[in-house]
C-alpha positions as CSV (number, residue, x, y, z in Angstrom):
1,M,-15.2,178.4,85.9
2,V,-18.7,177.8,86.6
3,A,-20.0,179.2,89.8
4,T,-22.7,177.4,91.7
5,G,-24.6,180.4,92.0
6,D,-26.2,182.8,94.7
7,H,-29.4,182.2,96.8
8,N,-32.4,184.4,95.8
9,Q,-35.2,184.2,98.6
10,I,-38.8,184.3,97.7
11,E,-41.2,185.7,100.3
12,Y,-44.3,184.0,101.4
13,R,-42.4,180.8,101.8
14,T,-38.6,180.1,101.7
15,V,-37.7,178.4,98.5
16,V,-35.5,175.5,99.2
17,L,-35.8,172.2,97.5
18,P,-36.4,169.0,99.4
19,A,-33.6,166.8,100.5
20,G,-33.5,163.0,100.6
21,G,-32.5,160.1,98.2
22,L,-34.3,159.9,95.2
23,S,-33.8,156.5,93.5
24,A,-35.0,155.7,89.9
25,A,-34.4,151.8,90.5
26,V,-37.7,150.0,90.8
27,A,-37.9,146.3,90.8
28,D,-40.2,145.0,88.0
29,D,-42.1,142.5,90.0
30,A,-43.2,145.1,92.6
31,V,-44.7,147.5,90.0
32,V,-46.0,145.6,87.0
33,R,-49.4,145.4,88.3
34,V,-49.6,149.3,89.0
35,N,-52.8,151.1,87.5
36,N,-54.6,154.2,88.0
37,L,-57.7,153.3,86.0
38,P,-60.6,155.6,86.8
39,T,-64.1,154.3,87.9
40,P,-66.3,153.4,84.8
41,D,-68.8,156.0,84.0
42,S,-71.5,153.2,83.9
43,A,-71.8,149.6,84.6
44,V,-73.8,149.3,81.5
45,F,-71.8,149.0,78.4
46,R,-73.6,148.1,75.1
47,G,-73.1,148.4,71.5
48,R,-69.3,148.4,71.4
49,D,-68.4,144.7,70.9
50,E,-66.8,145.3,67.5
51,A,-64.8,148.4,68.7
52,L,-63.7,146.5,71.8
53,A,-62.5,143.5,69.8
54,A,-60.5,145.7,67.5
55,L,-58.7,147.1,70.5
56,E,-58.0,143.7,71.8
57,T,-56.2,142.6,68.5
58,L,-53.6,145.2,69.2
59,P,-50.2,144.0,70.0
60,A,-48.7,145.0,73.3
61,A,-45.3,143.5,73.2
62,G,-42.3,143.7,70.7
63,A,-40.3,146.5,69.0
64,G,-41.9,148.9,66.9
65,V,-45.6,148.7,68.3
66,V,-47.7,151.5,66.6
67,A,-50.0,153.6,68.8
68,Q,-53.8,153.4,68.2
69,S,-56.1,156.3,68.2
70,V,-59.8,156.3,69.2
71,R,-61.6,159.3,67.6
72,G,-65.3,160.9,67.8
73,L,-67.2,163.3,69.2
74,G,-67.1,164.5,72.8
75,G,-69.4,162.3,74.9
76,V,-69.4,159.4,72.4
77,G,-68.0,157.0,74.7
78,K,-64.3,156.9,73.6
79,S,-62.7,156.9,77.1
80,T,-65.6,154.3,78.3
81,L,-64.5,152.0,75.4
82,V,-60.9,152.4,76.2
83,L,-61.4,151.9,80.0
84,H,-63.2,148.6,79.3
85,H,-60.2,147.5,77.0
86,A,-57.8,148.6,79.7
87,R,-59.5,146.6,82.5
88,R,-59.6,143.4,80.0
89,F,-55.9,144.1,79.5
90,L,-55.2,144.3,83.2
91,A,-57.4,141.2,84.0
92,A,-55.6,139.3,81.4
93,G,-52.2,139.9,83.2
94,G,-51.1,142.9,81.5
95,G,-49.4,145.8,83.3
96,P,-48.6,148.6,84.4
97,V,-51.7,150.1,82.9
98,W,-51.7,153.9,83.3
99,W,-54.2,156.5,82.5
100,V,-53.0,160.0,81.3
101,D,-55.1,163.0,80.7
102,A,-53.6,164.4,77.4
103,E,-55.4,167.6,76.8
104,S,-52.4,169.6,76.8
105,A,-48.6,169.2,76.9
106,S,-48.4,169.9,80.5
107,K,-51.2,167.6,81.6
108,V,-49.2,164.7,79.4
109,M,-46.0,165.5,81.2
110,S,-47.9,165.6,84.7
111,G,-49.6,162.3,83.8
112,L,-46.4,160.4,82.8
113,A,-44.6,161.9,86.0
114,G,-47.6,160.4,88.0
115,L,-46.7,156.8,86.8
116,A,-43.1,157.6,88.0
117,T,-44.4,158.6,91.5
118,A,-46.6,155.5,91.5
119,L,-43.7,153.3,90.6
120,N,-41.5,154.8,93.2
121,P,-43.0,157.5,95.6
122,V,-39.6,159.3,95.8
123,H,-40.0,160.5,92.4
124,A,-42.6,163.0,93.7
125,G,-39.6,165.2,94.6
126,L,-38.3,165.3,90.8
127,P,-39.2,168.2,88.3
128,L,-42.2,167.0,86.3
129,E,-40.1,166.8,83.1
130,D,-37.5,164.7,84.7
131,A,-40.2,162.3,86.1
132,A,-42.0,162.0,82.8
133,Q,-38.8,161.2,81.0
134,W,-37.9,158.7,83.6
135,T,-41.2,156.8,82.9
136,V,-40.6,156.9,79.1
137,V,-37.3,155.3,79.5
138,W,-38.6,152.8,82.1
139,L,-41.5,151.8,79.7
140,Q,-39.4,151.5,76.6
141,G,-37.2,149.1,78.3
142,R,-40.3,146.7,79.0
143,S,-43.2,145.3,77.2
144,G,-46.7,144.1,78.0
145,W,-47.9,147.5,79.4
146,L,-50.6,149.9,78.4
147,L,-50.6,153.6,78.3
148,V,-53.8,155.5,77.6
149,L,-53.5,159.1,76.5
150,D,-57.1,160.4,77.0
151,N,-58.6,163.3,75.4
152,A,-55.7,164.4,73.4
153,E,-55.9,167.8,71.6
154,D,-52.9,168.6,69.7
155,P,-50.6,166.2,68.1
156,A,-47.6,168.4,69.0
157,D,-48.3,167.4,72.6
158,L,-47.5,163.9,72.0
159,D,-44.8,164.0,69.6
160,P,-42.0,164.0,72.3
161,Y,-43.2,160.7,73.5
162,L,-44.9,158.5,70.8
163,G,-41.4,157.9,69.0
164,C,-40.1,156.5,72.3
165,L,-43.0,154.4,73.2
166,T,-42.9,151.5,71.0
167,T,-42.6,148.4,73.1
168,G,-46.0,148.3,74.6
169,Q,-49.4,149.2,73.8
170,V,-50.5,153.2,73.5
171,V,-54.1,154.0,72.9
172,I,-55.0,157.6,72.4
173,T,-58.7,159.0,72.6
174,T,-59.3,162.3,70.9
175,R,-62.1,164.6,69.5
176,R,-59.7,165.9,67.0
177,D,-59.7,164.4,63.4
178,L,-56.2,165.8,62.5
179,P,-53.3,164.1,60.6
180,W,-51.6,162.6,63.8
181,R,-48.2,161.2,62.9
182,D,-46.9,157.9,64.2
183,L,-50.3,156.4,64.6
184,G,-52.0,153.4,62.8
185,T,-55.6,153.4,61.1
186,P,-57.7,155.2,63.7
187,L,-60.5,153.7,65.2
188,R,-63.5,156.3,64.7
189,L,-66.4,155.7,67.2
190,D,-69.8,156.9,66.3
191,T,-73.0,157.4,68.3
192,L,-74.7,154.2,69.4
193,T,-77.4,152.4,67.2
194,P,-81.0,153.2,68.4
195,E,-81.4,149.6,69.7
196,A,-78.2,149.9,71.7
197,A,-79.2,153.2,73.2
198,V,-82.6,152.0,74.3
199,D,-80.8,148.9,75.8
200,V,-78.5,151.3,77.9
201,L,-81.5,153.3,79.3
202,R,-83.4,150.3,80.1
203,E,-80.7,148.4,82.0
204,I,-79.9,151.7,84.1
205,T,-83.5,152.5,84.9
206,G,-85.4,149.2,84.8
207,S,-88.1,151.0,82.8
208,T,-90.4,148.8,80.5
209,D,-91.7,151.9,78.8
210,A,-90.1,150.9,75.3
211,T,-91.7,153.9,73.4
212,G,-90.8,156.4,75.9
213,L,-87.2,155.1,76.3
214,A,-87.0,155.2,72.3
215,S,-88.2,158.7,72.2
216,L,-85.8,159.8,74.8
217,A,-82.8,157.9,73.4
218,D,-83.7,159.8,69.9
219,E,-83.8,163.2,71.7
220,L,-80.4,162.4,73.3
221,G,-78.8,161.7,70.0
222,Y,-77.8,158.2,71.2
223,L,-74.7,159.7,72.8
224,P,-73.4,157.5,75.7
225,L,-72.6,160.2,78.1
226,A,-76.0,161.6,77.8
227,L,-77.8,158.3,78.1
228,Q,-75.9,157.4,81.2
229,Q,-76.6,160.7,82.8
230,A,-80.3,160.7,81.9
231,G,-80.5,157.0,83.1
232,A,-79.0,157.9,86.4
233,Y,-81.5,160.7,86.9
234,L,-84.6,158.5,86.0
235,A,-83.2,155.9,88.4
236,Q,-82.8,158.2,91.2
237,T,-86.2,160.1,90.9
238,R,-88.3,157.3,89.3
239,T,-89.3,159.8,86.8
240,S,-90.8,158.4,83.6
241,P,-89.0,158.8,80.3
242,G,-91.9,160.8,78.9
243,D,-91.8,163.2,81.9
244,Y,-88.0,163.7,81.6
245,L,-88.2,164.0,77.8
246,A,-91.0,166.8,78.3
247,Q,-88.5,168.8,80.7
248,L,-85.7,168.6,78.1
249,Q,-87.8,170.1,75.5
250,Q,-89.4,172.8,77.7
251,N,-86.4,173.8,79.7
252,P,-83.3,174.0,77.6
253,G,-82.3,177.1,79.5
254,G,-79.3,179.2,79.3
255,V,-77.0,176.3,78.8
256,L,-77.8,176.3,75.0
257,A,-75.3,179.4,74.9
258,A,-72.6,177.0,75.5
259,A,-73.2,174.5,72.8
260,A,-71.5,174.3,69.5
261,P,-73.6,176.0,66.8
262,G,-75.1,173.3,64.7
263,D,-74.5,170.5,67.0
264,P,-77.7,168.9,68.2
265,Q,-76.0,166.3,70.2
266,Q,-74.0,168.9,72.2
267,R,-77.4,170.7,72.6
268,T,-79.0,167.7,74.2
269,I,-76.2,167.1,76.6
270,A,-76.5,170.9,77.7
271,Q,-80.4,170.5,78.2
272,L,-79.8,167.3,80.2
273,W,-77.4,168.9,82.7
274,S,-79.9,171.9,83.1
275,V,-82.6,169.3,84.2
276,T,-80.2,167.4,86.2
277,L,-79.0,170.4,88.1
278,S,-82.5,171.3,88.9
279,A,-83.2,167.9,90.3
280,V,-80.2,168.1,92.4
281,K,-80.9,171.6,93.6
282,T,-84.2,170.2,95.0
283,A,-82.6,167.1,96.5
284,N,-79.6,169.0,98.0
285,P,-78.8,172.8,97.5
286,L,-75.2,172.3,98.8
287,A,-74.7,169.8,96.2
288,V,-75.4,172.4,93.2
289,E,-73.0,174.9,95.2
290,L,-70.4,172.4,95.4
291,L,-70.6,171.8,91.7
292,H,-70.2,175.4,90.8
293,I,-67.1,175.7,93.2
294,L,-65.7,172.3,91.5
295,A,-66.4,174.0,88.0
296,Y,-63.5,176.2,88.6
297,C,-60.9,173.3,89.3
298,A,-59.1,171.5,86.8
299,P,-60.8,168.4,85.3
300,D,-58.4,166.2,87.4
301,P,-58.9,164.3,90.7
302,L,-59.3,166.8,93.4
303,P,-58.5,165.8,97.0
304,R,-61.9,165.6,98.9
305,A,-59.9,166.9,101.9
306,V,-59.9,170.3,100.1
307,L,-63.7,170.6,100.7
308,D,-63.4,169.4,104.5
309,V,-62.6,172.7,106.0
310,T,-63.9,171.7,109.3
311,P,-64.6,168.0,110.6
312,E,-68.2,168.9,111.6
313,L,-69.0,169.7,107.9
314,R,-67.6,166.6,106.6
315,P,-70.9,164.5,106.9
316,A,-72.8,167.3,104.9
317,V,-70.3,167.6,102.3
318,D,-69.9,163.8,101.8
319,H,-73.8,163.5,101.5
320,A,-73.8,166.4,98.9
321,L,-71.1,164.8,97.0
322,G,-72.9,161.4,97.0
323,V,-75.8,163.2,95.6
324,L,-73.8,164.5,92.8
325,A,-72.3,161.3,92.1
326,A,-75.7,159.5,92.0
327,Y,-76.6,161.9,89.1
328,S,-73.5,161.1,87.4
329,M,-72.3,164.7,87.8
330,I,-69.0,163.8,89.2
331,T,-66.8,160.8,89.7
332,L,-66.4,160.0,93.4
333,T,-63.6,157.8,95.1
334,E,-62.9,157.5,98.9
335,T,-60.2,160.2,98.4
336,T,-60.8,162.3,95.3
337,V,-63.7,164.0,93.4
338,T,-63.5,164.6,89.7
339,V,-65.8,166.7,87.5
340,H,-65.9,166.2,83.7
341,R,-64.6,169.1,81.7
342,L,-67.8,169.3,79.7
343,V,-69.8,169.5,82.9
344,Q,-67.5,172.3,84.0
345,T,-67.9,174.1,80.9
346,V,-71.7,174.2,81.0
347,I,-71.7,175.1,84.7
348,R,-69.3,178.0,84.3
349,A,-71.4,179.2,81.2
350,T,-74.5,179.4,83.3
351,T,-72.6,181.1,86.4
352,P,-73.3,184.9,86.5
353,L,-70.2,186.9,86.8
354,T,-71.7,188.6,89.9
355,T,-74.5,187.7,92.3
356,P,-76.5,190.2,94.2
357,K,-76.8,188.0,97.3
358,P,-74.1,186.2,99.5
359,P,-73.5,182.5,99.0
360,P,-75.7,180.2,100.5
361,R,-75.3,179.3,104.4
362,G,-73.8,175.9,103.6
363,I,-71.1,177.6,101.4
364,R,-70.3,180.2,103.9
365,R,-69.6,177.5,106.4
366,L,-67.4,175.8,103.9
367,L,-65.1,178.7,103.7
368,P,-62.0,179.2,106.0
369,R,-63.1,181.1,109.1
370,R,-60.7,184.0,108.3
371,T,-62.6,184.4,104.9
372,P,-65.3,187.2,105.2
373,P,-68.5,186.6,103.5
374,P,-70.1,187.4,101.2
375,L,-68.0,186.0,98.2
376,P,-70.0,187.4,95.1
377,H,-68.6,184.4,92.8
378,P,-68.0,180.7,93.2
379,S,-64.6,181.0,91.6
380,S,-63.7,182.8,94.7
381,T,-64.8,180.1,97.0
382,T,-62.7,177.8,94.9
383,L,-59.7,180.0,95.4
384,A,-60.3,180.4,99.1
385,L,-60.6,176.6,99.7
386,L,-57.3,175.9,97.4
387,R,-55.6,178.6,99.5
388,A,-56.5,176.7,102.6
389,A,-55.3,173.5,101.4
390,I,-51.8,174.6,100.2
391,P,-49.3,172.7,102.4
392,S,-48.0,174.7,105.2
393,G,-44.3,175.2,106.1
394,S,-41.4,175.6,103.7
395,L,-40.8,173.7,100.3
396,D,-37.7,172.0,101.9
397,D,-40.0,169.4,103.2
398,I,-40.3,166.5,100.5
399,H,-43.5,165.4,102.3
400,T,-45.3,168.6,100.9
401,W,-44.3,167.9,97.4
402,P,-47.1,165.2,96.3
403,A,-49.7,167.5,97.7
404,W,-48.3,170.4,95.7
405,Q,-48.2,168.2,92.6
406,T,-51.8,167.3,93.1
407,L,-53.1,170.8,93.9
408,L,-51.3,172.7,91.4
409,P,-53.4,172.0,88.3
410,H,-56.4,173.1,90.2
411,V,-54.8,176.4,91.3
412,Q,-53.6,176.9,87.7
413,A,-57.3,176.3,86.5
414,V,-59.0,178.8,89.0
415,V,-56.5,181.7,88.5
416,S,-56.9,181.4,84.7
417,H,-60.5,182.6,85.0
418,D,-61.2,186.4,84.8
419,E,-64.2,185.9,87.2
420,V,-61.8,185.8,90.0
421,V,-61.8,189.4,90.7
422,N,-63.0,190.0,94.2
423,S,-60.6,188.2,96.3
424,R,-57.3,189.9,95.6
425,S,-55.5,188.9,98.9
426,D,-56.1,185.1,98.2
427,L,-55.1,185.4,94.5
428,T,-51.9,187.3,95.1
429,F,-50.9,184.7,97.8
430,V,-51.9,181.6,95.7
431,L,-50.1,183.0,92.6
432,A,-47.0,183.9,94.7
433,E,-46.9,180.4,96.2
434,S,-47.4,178.6,92.9
435,A,-44.8,180.6,91.5
436,S,-42.4,179.6,94.4
437,Y,-43.1,176.0,93.9
438,L,-42.4,176.2,90.1
439,R,-39.2,178.0,90.7
440,A,-38.1,175.5,93.2
441,Q,-38.6,172.8,90.5
442,G,-36.4,174.8,88.2
443,Q,-39.3,176.0,86.0
444,A,-38.8,179.8,86.4
445,A,-40.2,180.4,83.0
446,Q,-43.5,179.0,84.0
447,A,-43.3,181.0,87.3
448,L,-42.8,184.0,85.5
449,T,-46.2,184.9,84.4
450,L,-47.6,184.0,87.6
451,D,-45.2,186.6,89.4
452,E,-46.1,189.1,87.0
453,R,-49.8,188.9,87.6
454,A,-49.4,188.8,91.2
455,L,-47.5,192.2,91.1
456,A,-50.1,193.8,88.7
457,I,-52.7,192.7,91.1
458,A,-50.8,194.0,94.1
459,E,-50.2,197.4,92.6
460,A,-53.8,197.9,91.2
461,A,-55.4,196.9,94.5
462,L,-52.9,198.2,97.1
463,G,-50.7,200.9,95.6
464,P,-47.3,201.1,94.5
465,N,-45.7,201.3,97.9
466,H,-47.5,198.8,99.8
467,P,-45.5,195.9,101.5
468,T,-47.3,193.3,99.5
469,T,-46.4,195.1,96.3
470,A,-42.6,195.0,97.6
471,A,-42.8,191.4,98.2
472,S,-44.2,190.8,94.7
473,L,-41.5,193.0,93.4
474,N,-38.9,190.9,94.9
475,N,-40.3,187.5,93.9
476,L,-40.5,188.8,90.2
477,A,-37.0,190.2,90.4
478,S,-35.9,186.9,91.7
479,T,-37.6,184.9,89.0
480,L,-36.1,187.2,86.5
481,N,-32.7,186.7,87.8
482,D,-33.2,182.9,87.5
483,L,-33.9,183.5,83.9
484,G,-30.6,185.7,83.4
485,R,-32.7,188.8,82.8
486,Y,-30.5,190.8,85.3
487,A,-31.1,194.2,83.6
488,D,-34.9,193.6,84.1
489,A,-34.5,192.5,87.6
490,L,-32.6,195.4,88.7
491,P,-35.2,198.2,89.1
492,L,-37.7,195.8,90.6
493,A,-35.1,194.7,93.2
494,E,-34.1,198.4,94.1
495,R,-37.7,199.3,94.3
496,A,-38.7,196.2,96.6
497,L,-35.8,197.3,98.9
498,A,-36.7,200.9,99.2
499,I,-40.2,200.2,100.1
500,G,-39.1,197.6,102.6
501,E,-36.8,199.9,104.3
502,A,-39.4,202.6,104.2
503,T,-42.3,200.3,105.7
504,L,-40.5,197.7,107.8
505,G,-37.1,199.6,108.6
506,P,-33.5,199.1,107.7
507,H,-32.9,196.3,110.2
508,H,-35.7,193.9,109.4
509,P,-35.2,190.3,108.3
510,T,-37.1,190.9,105.1
511,T,-35.0,193.9,104.4
512,A,-31.9,191.4,104.7
513,I,-33.7,189.2,102.0
514,R,-34.1,192.1,99.5
515,L,-30.6,193.3,100.1
516,G,-29.2,189.8,99.5
517,N,-31.4,189.5,96.2
518,L,-30.2,193.0,95.0
519,A,-26.7,191.9,95.8
520,T,-27.2,189.1,93.5
521,T,-28.4,191.2,90.7
522,F,-25.6,193.6,91.1
523,R,-23.0,190.6,91.1
524,A,-24.5,189.2,87.7
525,L,-24.2,192.8,86.2
526,G,-20.7,193.0,87.2
527,R,-21.1,195.6,89.9
528,H,-19.2,193.8,92.7
529,A,-18.2,196.5,94.8
530,D,-21.9,197.5,95.1
531,A,-22.8,193.9,95.7
532,L,-20.2,193.8,98.5
533,L,-21.8,196.5,100.6
534,L,-25.3,194.9,100.4
535,A,-24.1,191.5,101.2
536,E,-22.2,192.6,104.3
537,R,-25.2,194.4,105.4
538,A,-27.5,191.5,104.7
539,L,-25.2,189.2,106.7
540,A,-25.1,191.6,109.7
541,I,-28.8,191.8,109.9
542,G,-29.3,188.2,109.6
543,E,-26.8,187.5,112.4
544,A,-28.3,190.1,114.5
545,T,-32.2,188.9,114.0
546,L,-31.7,185.0,113.4
547,G,-28.5,184.3,115.2
548,P,-25.0,183.0,113.7
549,H,-26.0,179.4,113.3
550,H,-29.4,179.8,111.4
551,P,-29.6,178.1,107.8
552,T,-30.4,181.7,106.3
553,T,-27.3,183.1,108.0
554,A,-25.4,180.4,106.3
555,I,-27.0,181.3,102.8
556,R,-25.8,185.1,103.6
557,L,-22.5,183.8,104.4
558,G,-22.2,181.9,101.0
559,N,-23.5,184.9,99.0
560,L,-20.9,187.1,100.7
561,A,-18.2,184.8,100.0
562,T,-19.3,184.6,96.4
563,T,-19.0,188.3,96.2
564,F,-15.5,188.1,97.7
565,G,-14.6,185.6,94.8
566,H,-15.9,188.0,92.1
567,L,-13.6,190.3,93.5
568,G,-10.6,188.1,93.6
569,R,-10.6,187.8,97.5
570,H,-10.5,184.0,97.6
571,A,-8.7,183.8,100.9
572,D,-11.4,186.0,102.5
573,A,-14.1,183.9,101.2
574,L,-12.8,180.3,102.3
575,P,-13.7,180.8,106.0
576,L,-17.1,182.3,105.2
577,E,-17.8,179.1,102.9
578,E,-16.4,176.7,105.5
579,R,-18.7,178.2,108.2
580,A,-21.7,178.2,105.9
581,L,-21.0,174.3,105.3
582,A,-20.8,173.8,109.0
583,I,-24.1,175.5,109.5
584,T,-26.1,173.7,106.8
585,E,-24.5,170.4,107.7
586,T,-25.9,170.9,111.1
587,T,-29.4,172.3,110.6
588,L,-30.3,171.0,107.2
589,G,-28.4,167.9,107.0
590,P,-25.5,166.5,104.7
591,H,-27.7,165.7,102.1
592,H,-29.7,168.9,101.5
593,P,-29.5,170.7,98.2
594,T,-28.3,174.1,99.9
595,T,-25.5,171.9,101.6
596,A,-24.7,170.9,97.9
597,K,-24.7,174.4,96.8
598,I,-22.3,175.4,99.5
599,L,-20.1,172.5,98.8
600,G,-19.7,173.6,95.1
601,N,-19.0,177.1,96.0
602,L,-16.2,175.9,98.4
603,A,-14.7,173.6,95.8
604,T,-14.7,176.6,93.4
605,T,-12.7,178.5,96.2
606,F,-10.4,175.8,96.7
607,G,-9.8,175.8,92.7
608,H,-9.0,179.5,92.8
609,L,-6.5,178.9,95.6
610,G,-4.9,176.1,93.7
611,R,-6.2,173.4,96.0
612,H,-7.6,171.4,93.3
613,A,-7.0,167.9,95.0
614,D,-9.0,169.3,98.0
615,A,-11.7,170.5,95.6
616,L,-12.4,167.3,93.9
617,P,-14.3,165.3,96.7
618,L,-16.4,168.5,97.5
619,A,-17.5,168.8,93.9
620,E,-18.2,165.0,93.6
621,R,-20.4,165.1,96.7
622,A,-22.1,168.3,95.5
623,L,-23.2,166.8,92.2
624,A,-24.2,163.5,93.8
625,I,-26.4,165.4,96.3
626,T,-27.9,167.7,93.6
627,E,-28.8,164.6,91.2
628,T,-30.4,162.8,94.0
629,T,-32.4,165.7,95.3
630,L,-33.3,168.0,92.3
631,G,-32.9,165.4,89.4
632,P,-30.5,164.9,86.6
633,H,-32.1,167.8,84.5
634,H,-32.2,170.7,86.9
635,P,-30.2,173.8,86.1
636,T,-28.4,173.4,89.5
637,T,-27.4,169.9,88.5
638,A,-26.0,171.3,85.4
639,M,-23.8,173.9,87.4
640,S,-22.4,170.8,89.6
641,L,-21.6,169.1,86.5
642,G,-19.8,172.1,85.1
643,N,-18.0,172.8,88.5
644,L,-16.9,169.1,88.7
645,A,-15.7,169.2,85.1
646,T,-13.6,172.4,85.8
647,T,-11.8,170.7,88.7
648,L,-11.1,167.5,86.7
649,G,-9.7,169.8,83.9
650,H,-7.3,171.5,86.6
651,L,-6.2,167.9,87.7
652,G,-5.2,167.2,84.1
653,R,-8.3,164.7,83.6
654,H,-9.7,166.3,80.5
655,A,-11.2,163.2,79.0
656,D,-13.0,162.6,82.1
657,A,-14.2,166.2,82.4
658,L,-15.4,166.3,78.8
659,P,-18.8,164.1,79.1
660,L,-19.6,166.2,82.3
661,A,-19.3,169.6,80.4
662,E,-21.1,168.3,77.6
663,R,-24.0,167.1,79.6
664,A,-24.0,170.4,81.5
665,L,-24.5,172.3,78.3
666,A,-27.3,170.1,77.1
667,I,-29.2,170.6,80.5
668,T,-28.7,174.5,80.5
669,E,-29.6,174.9,76.7
670,T,-32.9,172.6,77.4
671,T,-33.9,174.3,80.6
672,L,-32.6,178.0,80.5
673,G,-32.3,178.4,76.8
674,P,-29.4,178.8,74.5
675,H,-28.8,182.5,75.3
676,H,-28.8,182.4,79.2
677,P,-25.7,183.6,80.8
678,T,-25.1,180.3,82.6
679,T,-25.5,178.4,79.2
680,T,-22.9,180.9,77.7
681,K,-20.4,180.2,80.6
682,I,-20.7,176.5,80.3
683,L,-20.4,176.6,76.4
684,G,-17.2,178.6,76.8
685,N,-15.7,176.1,79.4
686,L,-16.7,173.2,77.2
687,T,-15.2,174.9,73.9
688,A,-12.0,175.5,75.9
689,L,-11.8,171.9,77.1
690,R,-12.3,170.6,73.5
691,R,-9.5,172.8,72.3
692,L,-7.2,171.6,74.9
693,L,-8.1,167.9,74.3
694,A,-7.5,168.4,70.6
695,R,-4.1,170.1,71.3
696,N,-3.2,167.2,73.4
697,E,-4.1,164.8,70.8
698,S,-2.1,166.4,68.3
699,D,1.0,166.7,70.5
700,D,0.6,162.9,71.1
701,A,0.5,162.2,67.5
702,S,3.5,164.5,66.7
703,G,5.3,162.7,69.7
């Protein structure tokens, strides 16, 4: 028998997944024109006619279409070339046309998931892996589409998808000249010819100084990105090519330290950004400070609202962003701002780890009012702004999920830097919140490192017995429980409870959370009598502090009922689960994932009581809700599949049960691993079911 499971509770925010119908059905005529193409770096596009023609000869329909790669040095214009091709493709009637940042496996998955959300917004509630797989299946069933995988770094990141994406056009850009599988002959992009480079500068600047433009183009190594940025600077400041060239030669600055040794093109790009930053600082000091803040975000679109801490500052922020856009240092849309990863690298390389003075007045005004200045490093400002932008409320509201999906890469980027050393409160909170979101997505393995880091910071900064340390202990224990590492979770959960009782008191609601989580660990370790005492106490505290009809009270009722079930007291468990179901249906709604869990547990109890016919509709309803709200590949969906298979087996419907049990095993092996206790349990049930079916077939043959 596969139990639906307990309800671990994460502090900082209650971890409950969103309810609501998620439909994968999308009408073709409603989405075929969907695209997310970025704004071109420059309206000037010269010297790439032959390469563009080569891309336009690629097939975009029919089975077995081979992906095409465009390779070359960073900044050589690979993305610009493919963007022009994509816009022509779209103008010719193709679609959808979707742009994916392929720098890492997680970004590829996120980008594909973004297309699923664009095709149907309800997919924002799916785990990223499920949404990405939905996109792959959707594309493979159609032709005439174009998928751009931009700046791919590792062939292994694309391997899970390339073999499936063979009915449309896939174009990959990469700086890596590696033996990529499943790709045709690569299109290698070199720097522009001297004539084309001068044409780019002339058209951007309007300058007639042919000699000066030629010298500048040569110094820039004919690299398109450098040419575009230099042209933007000349056009904005009305500086002559000769003066600009002199600045490049006289002021390479510390940015050379970030350049690849022996790569003159990369060095000239670094020089260019140093000069451009000096000009931006003169024009608008706030713009430079914003760029330092943005350097610690991900190279993904950041909602501009993150920088709009107060309405009165919006005009100043908008003006500063406009200056950065005018110098081609950022890509700016009405709603987002994006900084190229090379710009970010150079900016971070020239930012001192500490500064002797507080941030400029403009930046202090940007910070949330509760954040005390001074903050000695831009990364801390970035972290504070992202903390303020994290959606308020609990994760059971599906409307917060798109915002989380957008913010998560930026949060992960800023917390990855060692420079974030002086804002412990913000860092601990952001780590915990992000881990909670990942856990809610069924991604406990990804949440683990964040929880571990949050605990290490809390213990070092606040001491081993601080309430925040206890909260981090509790969160890490809950994540370990999800991973099936119950023995590792036990001392953490016990310690969290002890600190909470000492600092908050034995009857505090937080104490009840920790009692319930420790009871979960005891149950998993087979210590059911110990779990019973804690579960009863947690319920008593919850009813006294939150009331008998609160959804958290329903969770405590369900957990106590689960403990009774492990003790074989199924008749005692039944009224608790029936009461819990009534509460969740009333407070959370009939289609909420928590309602589904309680339905599953109630079905299991009915099964133990021999009431298999009563259990069947509950198990079927639990599976339907779980698949709709959490997705078809979530670990909880696997549990619901296992419960329904068990119920069908008790009713003699073994053939109907078999595919459900097989699917449950496939999900748990993928999401939890082959050695997780839940995987082992589902495998045991499946093995028994197969033996029974084989015996029945043998009996039928004998008869």
